[in-house]
C-alpha positions as CSV (number, residue, x, y, z in Angstrom):
1,M,83.6,53.3,60.3
2,S,87.2,51.9,60.5
3,R,89.4,52.3,57.4
4,R,91.9,49.7,58.5
5,K,92.9,47.6,55.5
6,N,91.9,44.0,55.8
7,S,92.6,41.3,53.2
8,E,89.3,39.6,53.8
9,S,87.1,42.6,53.5
10,I,89.0,44.8,51.0
11,G,90.2,43.3,47.7
12,N,91.4,46.4,46.0
13,D,93.4,49.3,47.3
14,S,92.4,51.6,44.5
15,E,89.0,52.4,45.9
16,F,90.8,54.3,48.7
17,G,93.1,56.2,46.4
18,D,96.7,55.9,45.5
19,N,97.9,57.6,48.7
20,Y,96.2,55.2,51.1
21,V,98.4,54.2,54.0
22,E,97.5,51.2,56.0
23,E,96.8,52.0,59.7
24,P,98.7,50.0,62.3
25,D,97.0,47.2,64.1
26,F,97.3,47.5,67.9
27,S,95.4,44.3,68.7
28,D,97.1,41.8,71.0
29,P,98.4,38.5,69.5
30,E,96.3,35.4,70.1
31,D,98.9,33.9,72.4
32,F,99.4,37.1,74.4
33,V,99.2,36.7,78.2
34,D,98.7,39.9,80.4
35,D,101.0,39.3,83.4
36,I,100.7,42.9,84.8
37,A,98.3,43.2,87.8
38,E,95.8,46.0,87.9
39,E,97.2,47.1,91.3
40,E,100.6,47.7,89.8
41,L,99.3,49.5,86.7
42,L,96.5,51.6,88.3
43,G,97.5,51.6,92.0
44,D,96.9,55.3,92.7
45,I,93.5,55.1,91.0
46,L,92.3,51.9,92.6
47,Q,92.9,53.5,96.0
48,H,89.7,55.6,95.4
49,K,87.7,52.6,94.1
50,P,84.4,52.4,96.0
51,K,84.3,49.5,98.4
52,E,81.2,47.6,99.5
53,T,80.9,48.1,103.3
54,G,77.3,47.3,103.9
55,G,77.1,50.2,106.3
56,F,79.2,48.5,108.9
57,D,81.8,51.4,109.0
58,S,79.1,53.5,110.8
59,I,78.8,51.0,113.7
60,I,80.9,51.1,116.9
61,V,81.1,48.6,119.7
62,V,81.5,50.0,123.3
63,D,82.8,47.4,125.7
64,G,83.4,47.8,129.4
65,I,79.9,49.1,130.4
66,P,78.3,47.9,133.7
67,Q,76.3,44.7,133.6
68,V,72.8,45.7,134.8
69,A,69.7,43.5,135.1
70,K,66.8,44.2,132.8
71,E,63.9,45.0,135.2
72,E,60.3,45.3,134.4
73,K,58.9,48.8,135.0
74,K,56.0,49.0,137.4
75,P,52.7,50.1,135.8
76,G,52.0,53.8,136.5
77,S,55.5,54.5,137.9
78,D,57.6,57.3,136.5
79,Q,60.8,56.1,138.2
80,K,63.4,54.9,135.7
81,T,65.0,51.5,136.0
82,R,68.7,51.0,136.5
83,L,69.1,50.0,132.8
84,E,67.2,53.1,131.6
85,K,69.5,55.3,133.7
86,L,72.6,53.6,132.4
87,Q,71.3,53.9,128.8
88,N,70.6,57.7,129.3
89,I,74.1,58.3,130.6
90,I,75.9,56.4,127.9
91,K,73.7,57.8,125.1
92,K,74.2,61.3,126.3
93,L,77.9,60.8,125.9
94,Y,77.8,59.3,122.4
95,N,75.0,61.6,121.1
96,S,77.6,64.5,121.3
97,Y,79.5,63.0,118.3
98,G,76.6,62.6,115.9
99,T,73.2,61.3,115.3
100,I,72.6,57.7,116.5
101,T,70.2,55.9,114.1
102,N,70.2,52.5,115.8
103,E,71.4,50.8,119.0
104,Y,71.5,47.3,120.4
105,W,72.0,46.2,124.0
106,P,72.7,42.4,124.2
107,I,71.1,40.5,127.1
108,D,72.4,37.2,128.5
109,A,70.5,34.2,129.8
110,N,70.3,35.8,133.3
111,N,68.5,38.8,131.8
112,K,71.5,41.1,132.3
113,T,73.4,43.2,129.9
114,K,76.5,41.5,128.5
115,G,78.8,44.5,129.2
116,Y,78.9,45.9,125.7
117,V,76.6,47.8,123.3
118,F,76.3,48.6,119.5
119,F,75.7,52.1,118.2
120,E,75.1,52.9,114.6
121,Y,75.8,56.5,113.5
122,K,74.4,58.4,110.5
123,R,77.8,59.0,109.0
124,P,81.1,56.9,109.1
125,E,83.2,59.9,110.2
126,Q,80.9,60.4,113.3
127,A,81.6,56.8,114.3
128,A,85.4,57.3,113.8
129,E,85.3,60.5,115.9
130,A,83.4,58.7,118.7
131,V,86.0,55.9,118.7
132,K,88.9,58.3,118.9
133,A,87.4,60.5,121.6
134,T,85.9,57.8,124.0
135,N,88.3,54.9,123.8
136,G,89.7,54.6,127.3
137,H,86.9,56.8,128.8
138,K,86.4,56.2,132.5
139,L,82.7,55.9,133.4
140,D,83.6,55.3,137.1
141,K,86.4,53.8,139.1
142,T,85.7,50.2,137.9
143,H,84.5,50.7,134.4
144,T,86.7,51.9,131.5
145,F,85.4,51.9,127.9
146,V,87.1,50.0,125.1
147,V,85.7,51.3,121.9
148,N,86.2,50.0,118.4
149,L,84.7,50.2,114.9
150,F,82.7,47.1,114.0
151,T,84.9,46.8,110.9
152,D,88.0,46.5,113.1
153,F,87.1,43.0,114.2
154,E,87.6,41.6,110.7
155,K,90.9,43.5,110.4
156,Y,92.2,42.2,113.7
157,A,91.0,38.6,112.8
158,N,93.2,38.6,109.7
159,I,96.4,39.5,111.5
160,S,99.1,36.9,111.0
161,E,100.2,35.0,114.2
162,T,103.8,35.0,113.0
163,W,105.5,38.2,114.1
164,Q,108.0,39.7,111.7
165,P,110.4,42.4,112.8
166,P,110.1,45.6,110.9
167,E,112.8,46.4,108.4
168,P,115.2,49.2,109.6
169,Q,114.7,52.4,107.6
170,P,117.8,54.3,106.4
171,Y,118.3,57.7,108.1
172,P,117.7,60.5,105.6
173,D,120.4,63.1,105.9
174,L,118.5,66.4,105.5
175,G,121.6,68.5,105.9
176,N,121.8,71.6,108.1
177,L,118.3,73.0,108.2
178,H,119.4,76.0,110.3
179,Y,122.3,77.1,108.1
180,F,120.8,80.6,107.6
181,L,121.5,81.3,111.3
182,E,125.2,80.9,110.7
183,E,125.5,83.8,108.3
184,P,128.5,85.8,109.6
185,D,126.9,89.2,108.8
186,C,123.4,88.3,110.1
187,F,121.8,89.0,106.7
188,N,118.2,87.9,106.8
189,Q,116.5,86.0,104.0
190,Y,113.2,86.7,102.4
191,A,110.9,85.0,99.8
192,V,109.2,86.8,96.9
193,L,106.2,85.2,95.1
194,S,105.8,86.9,91.7
195,D,104.4,86.4,88.2
196,A,100.9,85.8,89.8
197,G,102.3,82.8,91.7
198,G,104.3,81.3,88.9
199,S,107.8,82.2,90.2
200,T,109.2,82.0,93.7
201,A,112.7,83.4,94.7
202,I,114.7,83.4,97.9
203,Y,117.0,86.3,98.5
204,S,119.6,87.3,101.1
205,N,119.3,90.9,102.3
206,S,123.0,91.6,101.6
207,L,124.5,95.0,101.0
208,P,124.7,96.9,98.7
209,E,122.4,94.6,96.6
210,P,120.4,91.5,97.6
211,T,121.8,88.1,96.7
212,L,119.7,85.5,94.9
213,I,119.8,82.2,96.8
214,E,117.2,80.1,94.9
215,E,114.6,80.7,92.2
216,R,112.2,78.2,90.8
217,K,109.2,78.4,88.4
218,L,105.9,76.9,89.5
219,W,107.3,76.1,92.9
220,T,103.8,76.4,94.4
221,E,100.3,76.4,92.9
222,K,98.7,78.7,95.5
223,Y,101.0,80.5,97.9
224,I,104.0,80.0,100.2
225,K,104.5,80.2,103.9
226,W,107.5,80.1,106.3
227,S,107.3,78.0,109.4
228,P,107.3,80.0,112.7
229,L,111.1,79.4,113.4
230,G,112.1,79.7,109.7
231,T,113.2,76.0,109.4
232,Y,110.8,75.1,106.6
233,L,109.2,76.7,103.5
234,A,105.7,75.3,102.8
235,T,104.3,75.3,99.3
236,L,100.6,74.4,98.5
237,H,99.6,72.1,95.6
238,G,96.5,70.5,94.4
239,K,97.3,67.2,96.0
240,G,98.7,68.6,99.3
241,V,101.5,70.4,101.0
242,A,105.3,70.1,100.6
243,L,108.0,71.3,103.0
244,W,111.4,72.5,101.8
245,G,114.6,73.3,103.6
246,G,118.4,73.2,103.8
247,E,121.0,75.1,101.8
248,K,119.6,73.9,98.4
249,F,115.9,73.9,99.6
250,G,115.4,70.2,99.0
251,Q,112.1,68.6,99.7
252,I,111.8,67.5,103.4
253,K,108.3,66.1,103.6
254,R,105.0,65.8,101.7
255,F,101.5,65.7,103.2
256,S,98.7,64.4,101.0
257,H,95.5,66.4,101.5
258,P,93.8,67.0,98.1
259,G,92.3,70.5,97.7
260,V,94.2,72.0,100.6
261,E,93.5,75.8,100.9
262,F,95.0,76.9,104.3
263,I,97.8,75.7,106.5
264,D,99.0,76.6,110.0
265,F,102.1,75.5,112.0
266,S,102.3,75.0,115.7
267,P,104.6,77.5,117.4
268,C,107.5,75.0,117.8
269,E,107.1,73.6,114.3
270,K,106.3,70.1,115.6
271,Y,102.8,69.9,113.9
272,L,101.2,71.1,110.7
273,V,97.4,71.7,110.3
274,T,95.9,71.6,106.9
275,F,92.4,72.6,105.7
276,S,90.7,71.3,102.6
277,P,87.0,72.3,102.0
278,M,86.6,69.7,99.3
279,A,87.7,66.7,101.3
280,E,84.3,66.0,102.8
281,S,82.2,67.3,99.9
282,H,83.6,64.5,97.7
283,G,82.2,61.9,100.1
284,Q,85.4,59.8,100.4
285,P,85.3,57.5,103.5
286,G,87.4,58.8,106.3
287,A,88.2,62.1,104.6
288,H,88.2,65.2,106.8
289,A,88.5,68.9,106.2
290,I,91.0,69.6,109.0
291,V,94.0,67.3,109.5
292,V,96.8,67.5,112.1
293,W,100.2,66.2,110.9
294,E,103.4,65.5,112.7
295,V,106.1,67.3,110.8
296,L,109.1,65.0,111.5
297,T,107.4,61.7,110.6
298,G,104.7,63.0,108.2
299,Q,102.1,60.9,110.0
300,E,98.5,62.0,110.4
301,K,97.8,62.5,114.1
302,R,94.1,63.5,114.1
303,S,91.4,64.8,111.8
304,F,88.3,66.8,112.3
305,S,85.2,67.6,110.3
306,A,84.5,71.1,109.1
307,D,82.0,73.1,111.2
308,R,81.5,76.7,112.1
309,T,85.1,76.8,113.6
310,A,86.5,76.5,110.1
311,A,85.0,79.8,109.2
312,V,87.8,81.5,111.2
313,W,91.3,80.4,110.4
314,P,93.3,79.0,112.2
315,A,90.5,76.6,113.4
316,L,92.9,75.0,115.9
317,R,94.8,77.2,118.3
318,W,98.1,76.1,119.9
319,S,99.7,76.7,123.3
320,H,103.1,78.3,123.2
321,N,104.9,75.0,123.8
322,D,102.9,72.7,121.3
323,K,101.7,70.7,124.3
324,Y,98.0,71.5,123.7
325,F,95.7,72.7,121.0
326,A,92.0,73.7,121.2
327,R,89.0,74.5,119.1
328,L,85.5,75.8,119.5
329,Q,82.7,73.4,119.0
330,R,78.9,73.4,119.0
331,V,77.5,70.1,120.3
332,E,74.0,69.1,119.6
333,R,72.0,68.0,122.6
334,K,68.4,67.1,123.2
335,D,67.8,70.3,125.1
336,G,69.6,72.4,122.4
337,P,73.1,73.1,121.1
338,V,75.9,73.8,123.6
339,E,79.1,75.6,122.9
340,T,82.3,73.9,124.1
341,I,86.1,74.4,124.1
342,S,87.7,71.1,123.2
343,I,91.3,70.9,124.4
344,Y,93.6,68.2,123.0
345,E,97.0,67.1,124.3
346,T,100.0,66.0,122.3
347,P,101.5,63.7,121.2
348,S,98.4,61.5,121.5
349,C,96.1,64.3,120.2
350,G,93.5,62.9,122.5
351,L,90.8,65.0,124.2
352,L,92.2,66.3,127.5
353,D,90.6,64.3,130.4
354,K,88.3,62.7,127.8
355,K,85.9,65.6,128.0
356,S,85.4,69.1,126.6
357,L,85.0,72.3,128.5
358,E,81.3,73.3,128.4
359,V,81.0,77.1,128.2
360,P,77.5,78.0,126.9
361,G,77.6,80.9,124.6
362,V,81.4,81.2,124.4
363,R,82.3,83.6,121.6
364,D,86.1,83.4,121.4
365,F,89.2,82.2,123.2
366,S,93.0,82.6,122.9
367,W,96.2,81.1,124.5
368,S,98.7,83.0,126.5
369,P,102.0,83.4,124.4
370,S,104.1,82.2,127.4
371,D,102.0,80.0,129.7
372,T,99.4,77.3,129.3
373,I,96.6,79.7,130.2
374,I,93.4,80.1,128.1
375,S,91.3,83.3,128.1
376,Y,87.8,83.2,126.8
377,W,84.7,85.4,126.9
378,V,81.0,84.9,127.0
379,P,78.6,87.7,125.8
380,E,75.8,89.1,128.0
381,V,72.3,87.7,127.9
382,N,69.1,89.7,127.6
383,Y,70.8,93.1,127.6
384,G,72.5,92.8,130.9
385,E,70.4,90.3,132.9
386,T,73.5,88.1,132.8
387,P,76.7,90.2,132.3
388,A,79.4,89.4,129.8
389,R,82.3,87.5,131.3
390,V,86.1,87.2,130.7
391,T,87.7,84.1,132.3
392,L,91.3,83.0,132.7
393,L,91.7,79.3,132.9
394,K,94.9,77.3,133.7
395,I,95.5,74.1,131.7
396,P,95.5,71.2,132.4
397,S,94.1,71.6,135.9
398,R,91.2,73.8,134.5
399,E,91.6,76.1,137.5
400,V,89.9,79.4,137.1
401,I,92.5,82.0,138.1
402,R,90.5,85.1,137.3
403,T,87.0,86.2,136.2
404,K,85.8,89.6,135.3
405,N,82.2,90.5,134.8
406,L,81.4,93.3,132.3
407,F,78.0,95.0,131.7
408,S,76.5,96.7,128.6
409,V,78.9,94.9,126.2
410,I,78.5,95.0,122.4
411,D,81.8,93.3,121.5
412,L,85.1,92.4,123.0
413,K,88.6,91.7,121.7
414,M,91.5,90.1,123.6
415,H,95.1,91.2,123.0
416,W,97.9,89.3,124.7
417,Q,101.3,90.9,125.3
418,S,104.0,88.8,123.6
419,S,105.7,88.1,127.0
420,G,102.4,87.0,128.5
421,E,102.7,89.5,131.4
422,H,99.6,91.4,130.5
423,L,96.2,90.8,128.8
424,C,94.4,93.8,127.4
425,V,90.6,93.4,126.8
426,K,89.1,96.0,124.5
427,V,85.4,96.3,125.4
428,D,82.8,98.1,123.1
429,R,80.1,99.3,125.5
430,Y,76.7,101.1,125.2
431,N,74.6,103.3,127.4
432,R,71.3,102.1,126.0
433,A,70.0,99.5,123.6
434,K,66.9,99.9,121.5
435,K,65.2,97.2,119.4
436,E,64.1,98.3,116.0
437,K,61.0,97.2,114.0
438,D,63.1,94.8,111.9
439,D,64.4,93.1,115.1
440,T,67.9,94.8,114.8
441,I,69.5,96.3,117.8
442,K,70.5,100.0,117.9
443,Y,73.1,101.0,120.5
444,V,73.1,104.5,121.8
445,G,76.1,106.1,123.6
446,V,78.8,103.8,122.4
447,H,82.1,104.1,124.3
448,Y,85.2,102.0,124.9
449,N,87.0,100.5,127.8
450,F,90.4,98.8,128.3
451,E,90.6,96.1,131.0
452,I,94.3,95.3,131.7
453,F,95.0,92.0,133.5
454,H,98.3,91.7,135.3
455,L,99.1,88.0,135.2
456,R,102.5,88.1,137.1
457,E,100.9,89.7,140.2
458,K,99.0,88.1,143.0
459,N,95.3,87.5,142.4
460,V,95.7,88.9,138.9
461,P,94.5,92.5,139.5
462,V,92.7,94.3,136.7
463,D,93.0,98.0,135.7
464,S,90.3,99.8,133.8
465,M,90.6,102.8,131.4
466,E,87.8,104.5,129.5
467,I,88.2,105.9,125.9
468,K,85.4,108.0,124.5
469,D,86.6,108.2,120.9
470,K,86.3,105.3,118.4
471,I,89.3,103.0,118.5
472,M,90.7,102.2,115.1
473,A,93.8,100.1,116.1
474,F,95.6,98.7,119.1
475,A,99.1,97.2,119.4
476,W,101.3,96.1,122.3
477,E,105.0,96.8,122.3
478,P,106.6,93.4,121.8
479,V,109.4,94.1,124.3
480,G,108.4,96.5,127.0
481,S,105.3,97.7,128.8
482,K,103.9,100.2,126.4
483,F,101.0,100.0,124.0
484,A,99.6,102.3,121.3
485,I,96.1,103.1,120.1
486,V,94.7,105.0,117.2
487,T,91.5,106.9,117.9
488,S,89.3,108.4,115.2
489,V,89.2,112.2,114.6
490,S,88.1,112.4,111.0
491,N,88.1,110.3,107.8
492,T,91.6,111.3,106.9
493,S,93.3,112.0,110.3
494,N,93.5,110.3,113.7
495,N,95.2,110.6,117.0
496,V,97.9,108.1,118.1
497,S,98.3,107.8,121.9
498,F,101.0,105.9,123.8
499,Y,100.5,104.5,127.3
500,C,102.7,102.8,129.8
501,V,101.3,100.0,132.0
502,K,102.0,100.2,135.7
503,S,100.5,97.9,138.3
504,G,97.9,99.3,140.7
505,T,97.0,102.3,138.6
506,E,95.4,103.1,135.3
507,P,97.8,103.0,132.3
508,A,99.7,106.3,132.2
509,L,99.5,108.4,129.1
510,L,103.0,109.1,127.7
511,K,102.3,111.0,124.5
512,T,99.6,111.8,122.0
513,L,100.5,112.5,118.3
514,E,97.6,114.5,116.9
515,K,96.1,114.6,113.4
516,K,98.1,111.7,111.9
517,A,97.2,110.0,108.6
518,C,97.3,106.6,110.4
519,N,95.0,103.6,110.8
520,H,97.5,100.8,111.4
521,L,100.3,100.3,113.9
522,F,103.4,98.2,113.3
523,W,105.9,97.8,116.2
524,S,109.4,96.7,115.6
525,P,109.9,93.1,117.0
526,R,112.6,94.6,119.3
527,G,110.3,97.3,120.6
528,Q,111.0,101.1,120.9
529,H,110.4,101.8,117.2
530,I,107.0,101.9,115.6
531,I,105.5,102.7,112.2
532,L,102.4,104.8,111.9
533,A,100.8,103.5,108.7
534,G,98.0,104.9,106.7
535,L,96.8,102.0,104.5
536,L,93.6,101.4,102.4
537,N,91.9,104.7,101.9
538,L,95.0,106.6,103.1
539,N,97.1,105.2,100.2
540,G,100.3,104.2,102.0
541,V,101.5,107.1,104.3
542,F,104.2,106.2,106.8
543,E,105.9,107.8,109.8
544,F,108.7,106.2,111.7
545,V,108.7,107.1,115.4
546,D,111.2,106.5,118.2
547,T,109.1,106.0,121.4
548,N,111.9,106.8,123.7
549,D,111.5,110.5,123.0
550,F,108.6,110.3,120.4
551,T,110.6,111.9,117.7
552,V,109.6,111.3,114.1
553,M,112.7,109.9,112.5
554,G,111.3,109.8,108.9
555,A,108.2,110.2,106.9
556,N,107.3,109.1,103.4
557,D,104.7,107.3,101.4
558,H,104.4,104.2,99.2
559,F,101.3,104.7,97.0
560,M,98.7,101.9,97.2
561,C,100.7,99.9,99.7
562,T,98.9,96.8,100.9
563,D,101.5,95.0,103.2
564,V,104.0,96.0,105.9
565,E,106.4,93.6,107.5
566,W,109.4,94.0,109.9
567,D,112.4,91.8,109.6
568,P,113.1,89.6,112.6
569,T,115.9,91.8,113.9
570,G,114.0,95.1,113.7
571,R,116.6,96.6,111.4
572,Y,114.6,96.7,108.1
573,V,111.0,96.7,107.0
574,F,109.2,95.9,103.8
575,T,106.3,97.8,102.3
576,A,104.7,96.1,99.3
577,V,102.0,96.5,96.7
578,S,100.5,93.1,96.2
579,W,99.1,91.8,92.9
580,W,96.3,90.3,95.0
581,G,95.3,93.8,96.1
582,H,96.2,96.0,93.0
583,K,97.0,94.9,89.4
584,I,99.4,97.8,88.8
585,D,102.6,99.2,90.3
586,N,103.4,95.8,92.0
587,G,106.7,95.6,93.9
588,F,108.2,96.2,97.3
589,W,110.4,98.8,99.0
590,L,113.1,98.1,101.7
591,W,113.3,100.7,104.5
592,T,115.6,101.1,107.5
593,F,114.0,101.4,110.9
594,Q,114.7,105.1,110.7
595,G,112.5,105.6,107.6
596,R,115.1,105.8,104.9
597,V,114.4,103.9,101.6
598,V,117.2,101.5,100.8
599,H,115.9,99.8,97.6
600,R,112.8,100.0,95.4
601,H,112.1,96.8,93.6
602,N,109.4,96.8,90.8
603,V,108.3,93.1,90.4
604,Q,105.9,92.1,87.7
605,R,102.6,90.7,89.3
606,M,104.2,90.3,92.7
607,C,101.9,88.6,95.1
608,N,103.7,88.9,98.4
609,V,107.1,89.1,100.1
610,Q,107.9,87.4,103.4
611,W,110.9,87.7,105.7
612,R,112.3,84.4,106.9
613,P,111.6,84.1,110.7
614,R,114.3,83.5,113.2
615,P,114.1,81.5,116.5
616,K,114.3,83.4,119.8
617,T,117.7,84.5,120.9
618,L,119.7,82.2,123.2
619,L,121.1,85.2,125.1
620,S,119.8,86.0,128.5
621,E,118.4,89.4,129.5
622,R,121.6,90.1,131.4
623,Q,123.7,89.4,128.4
624,I,121.6,91.6,126.2
625,K,121.9,94.5,128.7
626,N,125.7,94.1,128.7
627,I,125.8,94.3,124.9
628,K,123.7,97.4,124.9
629,K,125.9,98.9,127.6
630,N,129.1,98.3,125.6
631,L,127.5,99.1,122.2
632,N,130.0,101.8,121.4
633,K,132.8,99.2,121.6
634,Y,131.0,96.9,119.3
635,G,129.9,99.8,117.1
636,A,133.5,100.5,116.0
637,Q,133.9,97.0,114.7
638,F,130.7,97.2,112.8
639,D,131.6,100.6,111.3
640,L,134.9,99.1,110.1
641,K,133.0,96.2,108.4
642,D,130.6,98.7,106.8
643,K,133.5,100.7,105.4
644,M,135.2,97.6,104.0
645,R,131.9,96.5,102.5
646,A,131.4,99.9,101.0
647,S,134.9,100.0,99.5
648,R,134.4,96.5,98.2
649,A,131.2,97.7,96.6
650,S,132.8,100.8,95.2
651,K,135.6,98.6,93.6
652,E,133.0,96.3,92.1
653,L,131.1,99.3,90.8
654,I,134.2,100.8,89.1
655,E,135.1,97.5,87.6
656,G,131.6,97.1,86.3
657,R,131.7,100.5,84.7
658,Q,135.1,99.8,83.1
659,R,133.8,96.6,81.6
660,L,130.9,98.6,80.1
661,V,133.2,101.2,78.6
662,K,135.5,98.5,77.2
663,A,132.5,96.7,75.6
664,F,131.2,100.0,74.1
665,T,134.7,100.9,72.7
666,E,135.0,97.5,71.0
667,Y,131.5,97.9,69.5
668,R,132.3,101.4,68.3
669,N,135.6,100.4,66.6
670,K,133.8,97.5,64.9
671,C,131.1,99.9,63.6
672,I,133.9,102.3,62.3
673,E,135.6,99.4,60.4
674,L,132.3,98.4,58.9
675,W,131.6,102.0,57.8
676,K,135.0,102.2,56.1
677,E,134.4,98.9,54.3
678,Q,131.1,100.1,52.9
679,K,132.5,103.4,51.4
680,P,132.8,102.1,47.8
681,R,129.2,101.0,47.9
682,R,128.2,104.5,49.1
683,L,130.2,106.2,46.3
684,Q,128.5,103.9,43.7
685,L,125.0,104.8,45.1
686,R,125.7,108.5,45.1
687,D,127.2,108.9,41.6
688,G,130.8,109.2,42.8
689,V,130.1,112.1,45.2
690,D,131.9,111.6,48.5
691,T,129.4,112.7,51.1
692,D,131.5,111.5,54.0
693,S,133.7,114.6,53.9
694,L,130.8,117.1,53.6
695,S,129.9,119.2,56.6
696,A,126.4,119.5,57.8
697,G,125.9,123.0,56.4
698,G,128.2,124.6,59.1
699,G,129.4,127.3,56.8
700,E,125.9,128.7,56.3
701,M,125.3,129.2,60.0
702,E,125.3,132.8,61.4
703,E,125.7,133.7,65.0
704,E,123.3,136.3,66.4
705,S,123.2,137.8,69.9
706,V,119.9,139.0,71.3
707,E,119.6,141.0,74.5
708,L,116.4,141.0,76.5
709,I,115.3,143.0,79.5
710,V,114.4,140.5,82.1
711,K,113.7,142.9,85.0
712,K,113.8,146.6,85.5
713,E,114.3,148.1,89.0
714,V,114.1,151.8,90.0
715,T,115.9,152.7,93.2
716,I,115.4,156.2,94.7
717,I,118.4,157.5,96.6
718,P,117.5,160.2,99.1
């Protein structure tokens, strides 16, 4: 019941008490006119207002099909008419994008098809996918499809016939996005996400102490990620992704994708891929779980529905030059599902050659890090009736450059060397397979093989190497021809073996380090140096090894360590205890490549720490060799800089200590003056007895010396 005072209904205020206060009246005057449109007041909300479509957004129109006469089928004949053959071919193509619930083939007065057909899909996003994938599809030399949504006709009919030139947009000056590469002392930057994600800070790894560059509260709602070349810092929010960069880390671009959980950059930073599991579950028209964005313009280039490929992130995998990206798909056909590798080309983001690569049973694929070559593998069928197969495919020609059949395969992992010269395929094999009562497969005599593909040699030869022990870890040297493996010996110790790859022969064993507490390998990005790490159940044990002579340069441990990351130059390395892994002792340690701890930083609820990446060097191999050859000459200059920096640091340290001593002396003198001023009050409280001059019972102390026999020795002299 409203208690608003009204002269017509309430005659006396006393019935409400003396303290009654009249409530304000928020009603509009009688002559009030609302001149604010709903679009202006609630524009962001009205964007999600349901629209009446009548189901037309699920209908597509395919134009450009052959005109075929509708023939009567002869009774008792199994031979299909020309129209039925055409319908089967076209429906086979469009059934791959979703379930077709209705179709209509218009017929003209001459009993021929009119050259176009209507398909209605079960869902609008299936229709949109079919339009994107098949518009411009060539059926034969004389027929090319023109595909549109049925709702597009109304949109195109309402286009104004008067052309208006677009307004020129001002050029936004983003500043120098690569300023961090101009640092004279080549100090790398790193980002720290702490306070359970509530605080983000950017530091420069300067000496003797790191320098804070930028710090913000609630910079991100989930996590942060650097772009592959270090140009941008990405932050994730409830409404999408934001990119930051420049000296002040200003906002560069925003990408609206509500509920985004994962992101991935293309290697050259031209494109950004976002994944939101809630985009399709909310049922918004045109909303997709996976979206490809162009970084410079912020435009959406293509989107995909979530399927089994989203279970493994990144769902889209890029070629080294951003020219292609690909994903695994399972396409439903009448005769059953078929696995495909769909390859898309940029900048159009259209399907390469308008068709996917059908590879029944394909399990996984990966791109070469230096060439447009795809490697994929298919498991064996019926325990060896059809062997497993590894294939190298050149893009865009789709030329098969090498195939390797493998028998008795349980699983397979592909590891590319960073230079793209070699591909190592780790094969888990068995001697015998046995089917249990519960339909599970038990493998007997499990062993391991390495298949090394030499891609820079003619016909791509393959070297094989067998390993009997269980393989715990594998890692290529980023620069060079070595690789390292960890083989299991016991629950707490393993063997670490180093091999060198040579063409024409099996990889040569260089060194085996036995009984090491190691289950992870971390190579320096410059090669030569490697960290043997014992994480998880080994609680953070580290050994720093120089693989030129296999000497252990340093050994230490970082208890409960969860993360290890080298800086881009290979000079320093982080070990960290993440709040996401452990709720106590969070923080990170900075080490040199020789295994010496430089700093220990305890950070409250630290989630992760990430080095800022750097682009590849512009120096040629010859220039790098000359620098290494004359390193002693450059070393003298660096030593001089280090001494000057150390002396500067010592001077700053001394000045800091002097400031502390001065502040303490001033505080002490102030306390002495206060003590003197309070003396009359002390005398009053103690009945006139001056206790300030009394000693602390020093006259009653006695000094006593006590001798004890600590050790007694007897020496017999002959």
